[in-house]
PDB file with SEQRES, HELIX, SHEET and CRYST1 records, atoms N, CA, C and O in Angstrom:
SEQRES   1 A   59  MET SER GLY PHE THR GLU ALA LEU ARG GLU ARG VAL ARG          
SEQRES   2 A   59  ALA ALA ARG GLU ARG LEU ALA ALA ALA LEU ARG GLU ASN          
SEQRES   3 A   59  ASP ALA TYR GLU THR ALA VAL ALA GLN ASP GLU LEU ASP          
SEQRES   4 A   59  ASP ALA LEU ARG ILE ALA ARG ALA HIS GLY VAL GLU THR          
SEQRES   5 A   59  GLU ARG ASP PRO GLY GLY ALA                                  
HELIX    1 AA1 GLY A    3  ARG A   24  1                                  22    
HELIX    2 AA2 ALA A   28  ALA A   47  1                                  20    
CRYST1    1.000    1.000    1.000  90.00  90.00  90.00 P 1           1          
ATOM      1  N   MET A   1     -13.294   1.461 -14.137  1.00  0.00           N  
ATOM      2  CA  MET A   1     -12.076   1.011 -13.490  1.00  0.00           C  
ATOM      3  C   MET A   1     -12.066  -0.510 -13.535  1.00  0.00           C  
ATOM      4  O   MET A   1     -13.078  -1.156 -13.264  1.00  0.00           O  
ATOM      5  N   SER A   2     -10.923  -1.069 -13.875  1.00  0.00           N  
ATOM      6  CA  SER A   2     -10.819  -2.522 -13.984  1.00  0.00           C  
ATOM      7  C   SER A   2     -10.739  -3.176 -12.605  1.00  0.00           C  
ATOM      8  O   SER A   2     -10.420  -2.535 -11.603  1.00  0.00           O  
ATOM      9  N   GLY A   3     -11.035  -4.454 -12.592  1.00  0.00           N  
ATOM     10  CA  GLY A   3     -10.943  -5.211 -11.350  1.00  0.00           C  
ATOM     11  C   GLY A   3      -9.524  -5.209 -10.801  1.00  0.00           C  
ATOM     12  O   GLY A   3      -9.321  -5.150  -9.589  1.00  0.00           O  
ATOM     13  N   PHE A   4      -8.540  -5.275 -11.699  1.00  0.00           N  
ATOM     14  CA  PHE A   4      -7.139  -5.252 -11.277  1.00  0.00           C  
ATOM     15  C   PHE A   4      -6.820  -3.944 -10.564  1.00  0.00           C  
ATOM     16  O   PHE A   4      -6.201  -3.943  -9.499  1.00  0.00           O  
ATOM     17  N   THR A   5      -7.244  -2.836 -11.155  1.00  0.00           N  
ATOM     18  CA  THR A   5      -6.980  -1.523 -10.573  1.00  0.00           C  
ATOM     19  C   THR A   5      -7.644  -1.392  -9.208  1.00  0.00           C  
ATOM     20  O   THR A   5      -7.025  -0.925  -8.251  1.00  0.00           O  
ATOM     21  N   GLU A   6      -8.890  -1.801  -9.123  1.00  0.00           N  
ATOM     22  CA  GLU A   6      -9.604  -1.744  -7.845  1.00  0.00           C  
ATOM     23  C   GLU A   6      -8.905  -2.584  -6.785  1.00  0.00           C  
ATOM     24  O   GLU A   6      -8.719  -2.134  -5.655  1.00  0.00           O  
ATOM     25  N   ALA A   7      -8.521  -3.795  -7.147  1.00  0.00           N  
ATOM     26  CA  ALA A   7      -7.860  -4.690  -6.197  1.00  0.00           C  
ATOM     27  C   ALA A   7      -6.518  -4.122  -5.743  1.00  0.00           C  
ATOM     28  O   ALA A   7      -6.161  -4.221  -4.569  1.00  0.00           O  
ATOM     29  N   LEU A   8      -5.790  -3.538  -6.661  1.00  0.00           N  
ATOM     30  CA  LEU A   8      -4.488  -2.966  -6.316  1.00  0.00           C  
ATOM     31  C   LEU A   8      -4.644  -1.762  -5.403  1.00  0.00           C  
ATOM     32  O   LEU A   8      -3.888  -1.607  -4.444  1.00  0.00           O  
ATOM     33  N   ARG A   9      -5.612  -0.915  -5.689  1.00  0.00           N  
ATOM     34  CA  ARG A   9      -5.849   0.237  -4.809  1.00  0.00           C  
ATOM     35  C   ARG A   9      -6.286  -0.219  -3.421  1.00  0.00           C  
ATOM     36  O   ARG A   9      -5.894   0.380  -2.420  1.00  0.00           O  
ATOM     37  N   GLU A  10      -7.082  -1.256  -3.357  1.00  0.00           N  
ATOM     38  CA  GLU A  10      -7.502  -1.799  -2.058  1.00  0.00           C  
ATOM     39  C   GLU A  10      -6.297  -2.374  -1.311  1.00  0.00           C  
ATOM     40  O   GLU A  10      -6.183  -2.213  -0.096  1.00  0.00           O  
ATOM     41  N   ARG A  11      -5.407  -3.037  -2.031  1.00  0.00           N  
ATOM     42  CA  ARG A  11      -4.199  -3.592  -1.405  1.00  0.00           C  
ATOM     43  C   ARG A  11      -3.339  -2.476  -0.813  1.00  0.00           C  
ATOM     44  O   ARG A  11      -2.823  -2.615   0.296  1.00  0.00           O  
ATOM     45  N   VAL A  12      -3.184  -1.385  -1.534  1.00  0.00           N  
ATOM     46  CA  VAL A  12      -2.407  -0.250  -1.036  1.00  0.00           C  
ATOM     47  C   VAL A  12      -3.088   0.356   0.191  1.00  0.00           C  
ATOM     48  O   VAL A  12      -2.428   0.648   1.188  1.00  0.00           O  
ATOM     49  N   ARG A  13      -4.407   0.544   0.117  1.00  0.00           N  
ATOM     50  CA  ARG A  13      -5.146   1.117   1.241  1.00  0.00           C  
ATOM     51  C   ARG A  13      -5.011   0.253   2.488  1.00  0.00           C  
ATOM     52  O   ARG A  13      -4.763   0.766   3.579  1.00  0.00           O  
ATOM     53  N   ALA A  14      -5.172  -1.051   2.329  1.00  0.00           N  
ATOM     54  CA  ALA A  14      -5.068  -1.963   3.471  1.00  0.00           C  
ATOM     55  C   ALA A  14      -3.653  -1.980   4.041  1.00  0.00           C  
ATOM     56  O   ALA A  14      -3.473  -2.037   5.257  1.00  0.00           O  
ATOM     57  N   ALA A  15      -2.660  -1.931   3.177  1.00  0.00           N  
ATOM     58  CA  ALA A  15      -1.270  -1.918   3.642  1.00  0.00           C  
ATOM     59  C   ALA A  15      -0.976  -0.645   4.428  1.00  0.00           C  
ATOM     60  O   ALA A  15      -0.271  -0.683   5.436  1.00  0.00           O  
ATOM     61  N   ARG A  16      -1.510   0.468   3.974  1.00  0.00           N  
ATOM     62  CA  ARG A  16      -1.313   1.731   4.701  1.00  0.00           C  
ATOM     63  C   ARG A  16      -1.971   1.677   6.075  1.00  0.00           C  
ATOM     64  O   ARG A  16      -1.404   2.146   7.062  1.00  0.00           O  
ATOM     65  N   GLU A  17      -3.159   1.107   6.131  1.00  0.00           N  
ATOM     66  CA  GLU A  17      -3.844   0.973   7.422  1.00  0.00           C  
ATOM     67  C   GLU A  17      -3.069   0.053   8.360  1.00  0.00           C  
ATOM     68  O   GLU A  17      -2.919   0.345   9.547  1.00  0.00           O  
ATOM     69  N   ARG A  18      -2.586  -1.046   7.824  1.00  0.00           N  
ATOM     70  CA  ARG A  18      -1.814  -1.993   8.639  1.00  0.00           C  
ATOM     71  C   ARG A  18      -0.538  -1.336   9.163  1.00  0.00           C  
ATOM     72  O   ARG A  18      -0.171  -1.527  10.322  1.00  0.00           O  
ATOM     73  N   LEU A  19       0.128  -0.572   8.323  1.00  0.00           N  
ATOM     74  CA  LEU A  19       1.344   0.113   8.741  1.00  0.00           C  
ATOM     75  C   LEU A  19       1.037   1.135   9.832  1.00  0.00           C  
ATOM     76  O   LEU A  19       1.758   1.221  10.826  1.00  0.00           O  
ATOM     77  N   ALA A  20      -0.017   1.899   9.652  1.00  0.00           N  
ATOM     78  CA  ALA A  20      -0.388   2.903  10.659  1.00  0.00           C  
ATOM     79  C   ALA A  20      -0.694   2.237  12.001  1.00  0.00           C  
ATOM     80  O   ALA A  20      -0.291   2.737  13.052  1.00  0.00           O  
ATOM     81  N   ALA A  21      -1.395   1.125  11.964  1.00  0.00           N  
ATOM     82  CA  ALA A  21      -1.723   0.412  13.206  1.00  0.00           C  
ATOM     83  C   ALA A  21      -0.455  -0.111  13.877  1.00  0.00           C  
ATOM     84  O   ALA A  21      -0.313  -0.018  15.096  1.00  0.00           O  
ATOM     85  N   ALA A  22       0.447  -0.649  13.101  1.00  0.00           N  
ATOM     86  CA  ALA A  22       1.695  -1.173  13.661  1.00  0.00           C  
ATOM     87  C   ALA A  22       2.521  -0.054  14.289  1.00  0.00           C  
ATOM     88  O   ALA A  22       3.126  -0.240  15.345  1.00  0.00           O  
ATOM     89  N   LEU A  23       2.542   1.098  13.642  1.00  0.00           N  
ATOM     90  CA  LEU A  23       3.284   2.234  14.195  1.00  0.00           C  
ATOM     91  C   LEU A  23       2.648   2.722  15.495  1.00  0.00           C  
ATOM     92  O   LEU A  23       3.354   3.064  16.444  1.00  0.00           O  
ATOM     93  N   ARG A  24       1.319   2.753  15.537  1.00  0.00           N  
ATOM     94  CA  ARG A  24       0.629   3.165  16.774  1.00  0.00           C  
ATOM     95  C   ARG A  24       0.951   2.217  17.927  1.00  0.00           C  
ATOM     96  O   ARG A  24       1.078   2.638  19.076  1.00  0.00           O  
ATOM     97  N   GLU A  25       1.078   0.947  17.605  1.00  0.00           N  
ATOM     98  CA  GLU A  25       1.342  -0.071  18.625  1.00  0.00           C  
ATOM     99  C   GLU A  25       2.830  -0.218  18.958  1.00  0.00           C  
ATOM    100  O   GLU A  25       3.195  -0.984  19.850  1.00  0.00           O  
ATOM    101  N   ASN A  26       3.676   0.504  18.252  1.00  0.00           N  
ATOM    102  CA  ASN A  26       5.128   0.379  18.435  1.00  0.00           C  
ATOM    103  C   ASN A  26       5.611  -1.057  18.259  1.00  0.00           C  
ATOM    104  O   ASN A  26       6.487  -1.522  18.987  1.00  0.00           O  
ATOM    105  N   ASP A  27       5.033  -1.747  17.290  1.00  0.00           N  
ATOM    106  CA  ASP A  27       5.383  -3.143  17.005  1.00  0.00           C  
ATOM    107  C   ASP A  27       6.388  -3.158  15.853  1.00  0.00           C  
ATOM    108  O   ASP A  27       6.014  -3.018  14.688  1.00  0.00           O  
ATOM    109  N   ALA A  28       7.656  -3.328  16.192  1.00  0.00           N  
ATOM    110  CA  ALA A  28       8.728  -3.241  15.198  1.00  0.00           C  
ATOM    111  C   ALA A  28       8.592  -4.305  14.114  1.00  0.00           C  
ATOM    112  O   ALA A  28       8.770  -4.012  12.932  1.00  0.00           O  
ATOM    113  N   TYR A  29       8.278  -5.535  14.508  1.00  0.00           N  
ATOM    114  CA  TYR A  29       8.149  -6.605  13.514  1.00  0.00           C  
ATOM    115  C   TYR A  29       6.983  -6.332  12.565  1.00  0.00           C  
ATOM    116  O   TYR A  29       7.150  -6.402  11.347  1.00  0.00           O  
ATOM    117  N   GLU A  30       5.824  -6.026  13.102  1.00  0.00           N  
ATOM    118  CA  GLU A  30       4.641  -5.761  12.274  1.00  0.00           C  
ATOM    119  C   GLU A  30       4.852  -4.529  11.395  1.00  0.00           C  
ATOM    120  O   GLU A  30       4.366  -4.480  10.265  1.00  0.00           O  
ATOM    121  N   THR A  31       5.572  -3.540  11.910  1.00  0.00           N  
ATOM    122  CA  THR A  31       5.884  -2.359  11.109  1.00  0.00           C  
ATOM    123  C   THR A  31       6.722  -2.750   9.897  1.00  0.00           C  
ATOM    124  O   THR A  31       6.455  -2.299   8.783  1.00  0.00           O  
ATOM    125  N   ALA A  32       7.729  -3.582  10.109  1.00  0.00           N  
ATOM    126  CA  ALA A  32       8.589  -4.017   9.003  1.00  0.00           C  
ATOM    127  C   ALA A  32       7.802  -4.818   7.966  1.00  0.00           C  
ATOM    128  O   ALA A  32       7.978  -4.624   6.763  1.00  0.00           O  
ATOM    129  N   VAL A  33       6.942  -5.712   8.431  1.00  0.00           N  
ATOM    130  CA  VAL A  33       6.139  -6.528   7.517  1.00  0.00           C  
ATOM    131  C   VAL A  33       5.164  -5.645   6.739  1.00  0.00           C  
ATOM    132  O   VAL A  33       5.015  -5.798   5.527  1.00  0.00           O  
ATOM    133  N   ALA A  34       4.507  -4.729   7.434  1.00  0.00           N  
ATOM    134  CA  ALA A  34       3.532  -3.847   6.791  1.00  0.00           C  
ATOM    135  C   ALA A  34       4.214  -2.906   5.801  1.00  0.00           C  
ATOM    136  O   ALA A  34       3.675  -2.643   4.726  1.00  0.00           O  
ATOM    137  N   GLN A  35       5.382  -2.402   6.150  1.00  0.00           N  
ATOM    138  CA  GLN A  35       6.108  -1.519   5.240  1.00  0.00           C  
ATOM    139  C   GLN A  35       6.515  -2.272   3.980  1.00  0.00           C  
ATOM    140  O   GLN A  35       6.442  -1.725   2.880  1.00  0.00           O  
ATOM    141  N   ASP A  36       6.938  -3.513   4.130  1.00  0.00           N  
ATOM    142  CA  ASP A  36       7.309  -4.333   2.981  1.00  0.00           C  
ATOM    143  C   ASP A  36       6.098  -4.557   2.070  1.00  0.00           C  
ATOM    144  O   ASP A  36       6.214  -4.467   0.848  1.00  0.00           O  
ATOM    145  N   GLU A  37       4.956  -4.845   2.657  1.00  0.00           N  
ATOM    146  CA  GLU A  37       3.731  -5.044   1.873  1.00  0.00           C  
ATOM    147  C   GLU A  37       3.353  -3.766   1.132  1.00  0.00           C  
ATOM    148  O   GLU A  37       2.992  -3.813  -0.044  1.00  0.00           O  
ATOM    149  N   LEU A  38       3.433  -2.635   1.808  1.00  0.00           N  
ATOM    150  CA  LEU A  38       3.110  -1.359   1.173  1.00  0.00           C  
ATOM    151  C   LEU A  38       4.089  -1.063   0.036  1.00  0.00           C  
ATOM    152  O   LEU A  38       3.673  -0.666  -1.053  1.00  0.00           O  
ATOM    153  N   ASP A  39       5.362  -1.251   0.279  1.00  0.00           N  
ATOM    154  CA  ASP A  39       6.363  -1.014  -0.763  1.00  0.00           C  
ATOM    155  C   ASP A  39       6.093  -1.875  -1.989  1.00  0.00           C  
ATOM    156  O   ASP A  39       6.198  -1.400  -3.119  1.00  0.00           O  
ATOM    157  N   ASP A  40       5.745  -3.137  -1.771  1.00  0.00           N  
ATOM    158  CA  ASP A  40       5.464  -4.054  -2.873  1.00  0.00           C  
ATOM    159  C   ASP A  40       4.223  -3.611  -3.641  1.00  0.00           C  
ATOM    160  O   ASP A  40       4.228  -3.596  -4.872  1.00  0.00           O  
ATOM    161  N   ALA A  41       3.169  -3.254  -2.929  1.00  0.00           N  
ATOM    162  CA  ALA A  41       1.939  -2.819  -3.583  1.00  0.00           C  
ATOM    163  C   ALA A  41       2.172  -1.538  -4.390  1.00  0.00           C  
ATOM    164  O   ALA A  41       1.667  -1.407  -5.505  1.00  0.00           O  
ATOM    165  N   LEU A  42       2.928  -0.603  -3.833  1.00  0.00           N  
ATOM    166  CA  LEU A  42       3.219   0.641  -4.552  1.00  0.00           C  
ATOM    167  C   LEU A  42       4.107   0.391  -5.768  1.00  0.00           C  
ATOM    168  O   LEU A  42       3.948   1.047  -6.798  1.00  0.00           O  
ATOM    169  N   ARG A  43       5.030  -0.541  -5.658  1.00  0.00           N  
ATOM    170  CA  ARG A  43       5.894  -0.887  -6.797  1.00  0.00           C  
ATOM    171  C   ARG A  43       5.050  -1.431  -7.948  1.00  0.00           C  
ATOM    172  O   ARG A  43       5.250  -1.059  -9.104  1.00  0.00           O  
ATOM    173  N   ILE A  44       4.118  -2.303  -7.626  1.00  0.00           N  
ATOM    174  CA  ILE A  44       3.244  -2.870  -8.653  1.00  0.00           C  
ATOM    175  C   ILE A  44       2.359  -1.777  -9.258  1.00  0.00           C  
ATOM    176  O   ILE A  44       2.153  -1.737 -10.471  1.00  0.00           O  
ATOM    177  N   ALA A  45       1.842  -0.898  -8.411  1.00  0.00           N  
ATOM    178  CA  ALA A  45       1.008   0.203  -8.909  1.00  0.00           C  
ATOM    179  C   ALA A  45       1.792   1.069  -9.893  1.00  0.00           C  
ATOM    180  O   ALA A  45       1.293   1.399 -10.968  1.00  0.00           O  
ATOM    181  N   ARG A  46       3.011   1.434  -9.528  1.00  0.00           N  
ATOM    182  CA  ARG A  46       3.842   2.253 -10.424  1.00  0.00           C  
ATOM    183  C   ARG A  46       4.094   1.523 -11.735  1.00  0.00           C  
ATOM    184  O   ARG A  46       4.007   2.124 -12.806  1.00  0.00           O  
ATOM    185  N   ALA A  47       4.403   0.244 -11.661  1.00  0.00           N  
ATOM    186  CA  ALA A  47       4.722  -0.543 -12.856  1.00  0.00           C  
ATOM    187  C   ALA A  47       3.550  -0.614 -13.826  1.00  0.00           C  
ATOM    188  O   ALA A  47       3.744  -0.761 -15.033  1.00  0.00           O  
ATOM    189  N   HIS A  48       2.334  -0.508 -13.295  1.00  0.00           N  
ATOM    190  CA  HIS A  48       1.142  -0.620 -14.132  1.00  0.00           C  
ATOM    191  C   HIS A  48       0.429   0.712 -14.324  1.00  0.00           C  
ATOM    192  O   HIS A  48      -0.673   0.752 -14.871  1.00  0.00           O  
ATOM    193  N   GLY A  49       1.044   1.796 -13.879  1.00  0.00           N  
ATOM    194  CA  GLY A  49       0.467   3.118 -14.073  1.00  0.00           C  
ATOM    195  C   GLY A  49      -0.814   3.360 -13.292  1.00  0.00           C  
ATOM    196  O   GLY A  49      -1.669   4.140 -13.713  1.00  0.00           O  
ATOM    197  N   VAL A  50      -0.945   2.690 -12.158  1.00  0.00           N  
ATOM    198  CA  VAL A  50      -2.139   2.854 -11.327  1.00  0.00           C  
ATOM    199  C   VAL A  50      -1.877   3.948 -10.302  1.00  0.00           C  
ATOM    200  O   VAL A  50      -0.949   3.860  -9.499  1.00  0.00           O  
ATOM    201  N   GLU A  51      -2.718   4.988 -10.347  1.00  0.00           N  
ATOM    202  CA  GLU A  51      -2.595   6.056  -9.354  1.00  0.00           C  
ATOM    203  C   GLU A  51      -3.211   5.585  -8.055  1.00  0.00           C  
ATOM    204  O   GLU A  51      -4.271   4.958  -8.043  1.00  0.00           O  
ATOM    205  N   THR A  52      -2.533   5.896  -6.956  1.00  0.00           N  
ATOM    206  CA  THR A  52      -3.047   5.529  -5.647  1.00  0.00           C  
ATOM    207  C   THR A  52      -3.638   6.747  -4.974  1.00  0.00           C  
ATOM    208  O   THR A  52      -3.390   7.877  -5.394  1.00  0.00           O  
ATOM    209  N   GLU A  53      -4.399   6.526  -3.957  1.00  0.00           N  
ATOM    210  CA  GLU A  53      -5.162   7.565  -3.273  1.00  0.00           C  
ATOM    211  C   GLU A  53      -4.320   8.754  -2.834  1.00  0.00           C  
ATOM    212  O   GLU A  53      -4.728   9.897  -3.043  1.00  0.00           O  
ATOM    213  N   ARG A  54      -3.185   8.526  -2.247  1.00  0.00           N  
ATOM    214  CA  ARG A  54      -2.394   9.620  -1.663  1.00  0.00           C  
ATOM    215  C   ARG A  54      -1.435  10.271  -2.630  1.00  0.00           C  
ATOM    216  O   ARG A  54      -0.955  11.374  -2.370  1.00  0.00           O  
ATOM    217  N   ASP A  55      -1.142   9.616  -3.740  1.00  0.00           N  
ATOM    218  CA  ASP A  55      -0.151  10.177  -4.661  1.00  0.00           C  
ATOM    219  C   ASP A  55      -0.675  10.142  -6.085  1.00  0.00           C  
ATOM    220  O   ASP A  55      -0.583   9.114  -6.756  1.00  0.00           O  
ATOM    221  N   PRO A  56      -1.219  11.247  -6.546  1.00  0.00           N  
ATOM    222  CA  PRO A  56      -1.751  11.264  -7.909  1.00  0.00           C  
ATOM    223  C   PRO A  56      -0.695  11.041  -8.979  1.00  0.00           C  
ATOM    224  O   PRO A  56      -1.027  10.894 -10.155  1.00  0.00           O  
ATOM    225  N   GLY A  57       0.578  11.016  -8.583  1.00  0.00           N  
ATOM    226  CA  GLY A  57       1.646  10.749  -9.547  1.00  0.00           C  
ATOM    227  C   GLY A  57       1.832   9.271  -9.832  1.00  0.00           C  
ATOM    228  O   GLY A  57       2.677   8.910 -10.651  1.00  0.00           O  
ATOM    229  N   GLY A  58       1.073   8.408  -9.184  1.00  0.00           N  
ATOM    230  CA  GLY A  58       1.151   6.992  -9.489  1.00  0.00           C  
ATOM    231  C   GLY A  58       1.809   6.157  -8.429  1.00  0.00           C  
ATOM    232  O   GLY A  58       1.945   4.948  -8.622  1.00  0.00           O  
ATOM    233  N   ALA A  59       2.225   6.725  -7.321  1.00  0.00           N  
ATOM    234  CA  ALA A  59       2.843   5.935  -6.262  1.00  0.00           C  
ATOM    235  C   ALA A  59       2.050   6.183  -5.033  1.00  0.00           C  
ATOM    236  O   ALA A  59       2.359   5.632  -3.977  1.00  0.00           O  
TER     237      ALA A  59                                                      
END                                                                             
């Protein structure tokens, strides 16, 4: 696995954790920021054909 792929998967994992924490805390601002980060990371993963942990289809 390339360094790029590893870094991208880590970015997606961290964004998912951040989003989950924000949702648990009912923090609307942090939820919006975390969702944006996750969306961006998943968009990049799809563009480069990187499969992520939760979606073997590449998103």
